[in-house]
N, C-alpha and C positions, 0 to 999 in steps of 0.2 A: 457491377464492380469488377474490375480486372483482377486476374488471378494474382498478380504481384501485390496489388493493394490488399487483397484478401489475406495473403501471406503476411503482409505488414501488420494488419489488424490482429491476426492470431499471435504473432510474435510480440506485439505490444501488450496483449493480454497476459502473455507469459511474463513479460517484464514487470507488469503491474503486480502480479502475484509474487514474483521474486523480490521486488523492492519492498512490498508490504511485509512479507515474511522476514526479510532481513531486518527491517525496522522493528518488527514484533519480537524477534529474538533478542535484539538489543534492549528493548523495553522490558520484556519478561525476565531477562537476566538481572536487570536492575531491581525490579519489583521482588523477585525471588530472594535476592540478597538482603533487601530491607525487611522482608518478611521472616527472615531467620532460616530460610532454606539454604542448604549447602550450595556453594558455587560449583557449577559443573563445567569441566573443560569441554565437554561435548557441545554445549551451547555456543561457546566461542568458536569452535571449529565449524559448527553448523552455520553460524552467521557468515564466516569467511567463505565457506563453500557457496552459499547463496549469492554473496556479492560477486564471487568469481563467475558463477553462472550468469549473473547479470551483465558482467563485462563481455562474456562470450556472446550473449544474445545481442549486445550492442554492436559487435562486429558483424553479426549476421544481418542486423537491421540496416547497417550502413551499406552493405552490399546490395540489399534490396532497394534502398533509396537511390543508390547510384544507377541501378537499372531503370527505375521509374523516371528519374530526372533526365537521364540520357536517352531514354527510349530504346535502349539496346537490350538484347536477350540477356537473361540472367547469367549465362555462361560467359558473356563478354563484358560484364559490368565492372570487372576489375580495372579496366582501362579508364573508367570514369571516376573511380574512387578518389584519386588524387585531386581532381578538379572539384569534386563535391566538398572535400575537406578544406581546400584552400580558397575556393572562389564562391562559396555560398554561405548564407547565414546558418543554414542547417548544419554545415560542417563545423562552425564555431560552437554552436549549441551542443552538438554531438560530442565534441572534444571535451567540453566541460563535464558532461555527464559521464563519459567514459573514464576520465581521470578520477572522478568521484568513486565509480565502481571499483577501480583498481585500488584506490586508497582503502576503501572498506574491506576489500578482499585481503589486502596485506595486513590489516589490523589483527588477523588471527595469529600472526607471528609475534605479536607483542602481548605482554601480560599486564603491564602496569598502565600504559596509555592506549591500549587497544580500543577502549570504549570511545575515547575522544576522537581518535582517528576514524573509527567506523562511523560515528555520528557525523563528523565533518564530511566524510565521503558521501554519505546518504543525502546530506543537504545539497552537496554539489550535484548529485544525480538529479535531484528534484529541480534545481536551478536550470540544468541543461534541458530537462523535459519541458519546463515552462517556456524556455526560450525558443523551443521548436514547436510550440502549440499555438492555438488561436490567440492566446494572451499576448503573444509577441507582436500582434498586429498594431498594438499601441506603442511599440518601440521597446528597445532593451532598457532595463533598469527603470521601467515605468511602474506606476502604482499598481496597474492591472497585473503586470507580470509578477510583481512581488507578492500580491495577494494570491495569485495562482500557485506560487511556490508554497505558501502557507497551506493552501488547500490540498496540494499533493502530499505534503508532509503529514498533515492532520489525518487525511484519509488513510495513508499508510500506517500511521500510528494506531488509528481506530481498528481498521480491518486486520492489520498485522498482529496486533496484540491479542485480538480475539481468536484468530486462526491458530497462532502459536500456543496460546494458553489452552485452547481446546485439545491440542495434541499433548501438551505437558500434563494436563490434568487427567488425561486418559492413560497415564502410567508410562509415557514414553521416557520422561526424565525424572519427574517428581513422583517417586513411588508412594503408594498409599500407606506405607509403614511410617511415613513422617507424621509427627504429632498433629492432631486436628487443628490446633491453634495456628500453626504455621501455614497450613494449606488454606484455612479460612482467611488469614491475614492476606495471603496472596490473592485470593478471590476478591477481597475488599479493595485492595490496591488496584487490581485490574478494573473493577467496576468504576472507581473514581477516575482512573486514567481514561477509560473509554468514554465516560461522560464528558470530560473536559475536551477530548479530541472531537467528539461529536458536535459540541457547540461550535468549535472552529470550522468543522466541515460544513455545517448548516449556514453559518454566516458568510463564509467565503464562497460557498457554492451558490448561494442566492445572488451574491454580487456578480459572480461569473455568468450566471444565467441571464441576469438583467443586461449585462454587457453584450452577450452573444445574441440575445433576441432583439436588441436594438439595431442589429445589422440588417434585419429583414422586416418587411411590412406584412408578410404573409401570416395567417393565423398559426399559432404555435403548433397545434396538433395536425396541421395540414402538411408538414414536412417530416421527412424521415428523422431528422435531428430532434424535432420536437417530440415525436413518439418515443424515440429512444430515451430522451431525457425523462419523459413521464414514467417509462418502465423502470428506469434507474431509481427514480424518486419513490416508486412503490416498494422497491426492494429496500431502500434506505428506511422507509417507514416501518416495514416489517422487522428489520433488524433492530430498529430503535425500540419497538414495542417489546421484542424479546429481551433486549438488554434492560429495558425499564422494569419488566416483570422480575427478572433475575435480581436486580438491585433493590427494588422496593418490596418484593414479596419473599423471595427465596433467601437472599443474602442475610437479612436481619435474623431469621431463624437459624441459618447456618452458623452465624457468629455466636449466637446464644448457645446452641448445642455444643459447639466446639469449646466454648469457655467452660462448660460444665462437664466436658468429656462424656456427653450423653450417648447411650447406645444407639439412639436414633440419628446420630450425626452422619453415618455413612449413607443413609437414604437421602438425606438432605443434600449431601455433597454430590451424589449421583444425579439428582434432579438438576442442580446447578450446572453440572458438567454436560448433561444432555441438552439443556436449553442452549448452552454455549456452542455445542456442536452444530445445532441447527442454525444459529446465528452466524457461525463461521462459514457454513455452506452458502448462506445468502450473501455474505461478504465476497465470496469468490464470484458470484454472479455480478455484484456491483463493480468489481474490478474488471471483469470482462466487458461489461457495458460501457465502462469508462474508456476502454481502448477503442471500441467502435465509435463512440462519440468524438473521440479525439481525431478520428479519420473521416468524420462526416462534417460537411460544411453547414453551419447554422442557416445559411441563406438557401440551402438546397441546390447550390450550384456545383 
């Protein structure tokens, strides 16, 4: 793999994390509000900063793509940027995603409608990413591309909410002095949201895998793409098992102890938080593997 492509993969992994955490900030802010936790200005600012970083990373990726497409050195890629933007399908897809990132970043300036602008911007980012992916082989506005948009959004919602909640519950924003009932309600909302997002991830991911593997007659695990996919699936299974344990075993006891204001509640909350941290770390691996998969041909070519 050429050095420029390696740089693209690394930057794409960073973008995946930024997109997921920006989505997670949005989701956790909404769940916190519904759970009775106070609204924090820091969350809105954090989301805008993440989206701004996403926009900056998009500019960096565009420069790398211009160098790859033109075959020119990285220092001379600026001459090809205009052509990439105006004369390639990637340029159109990139423009949609970049506009979305800018919209999400600007939402931090708004208080009343910032949520809607940020959500719309993140959807646009996902649409741009899907249009520049393997899913675009079926054409723009195709069913396959639409399903991939849903897959990207569901993955970001699942991974991002877990990652951000793991930080929030470790006293970054939601201090432990908050009433147990509010923290427990937030954990329950997180569990329900993650479960719903996971279902969408699995359904759309299965569809994408079937479409991609149909492009080659080689055995799945004989290609780099197939082995990467298998590794990603192992990580997804591990994250699912951890999330399932938290929801089915830890959360019911957590809710019961919180309702009673039981002295054993802090221990149960620490257990939930610890499992969530491990799940968040696995999510980071999933996002990184997704970036590598996105730059690897299913056909092995």
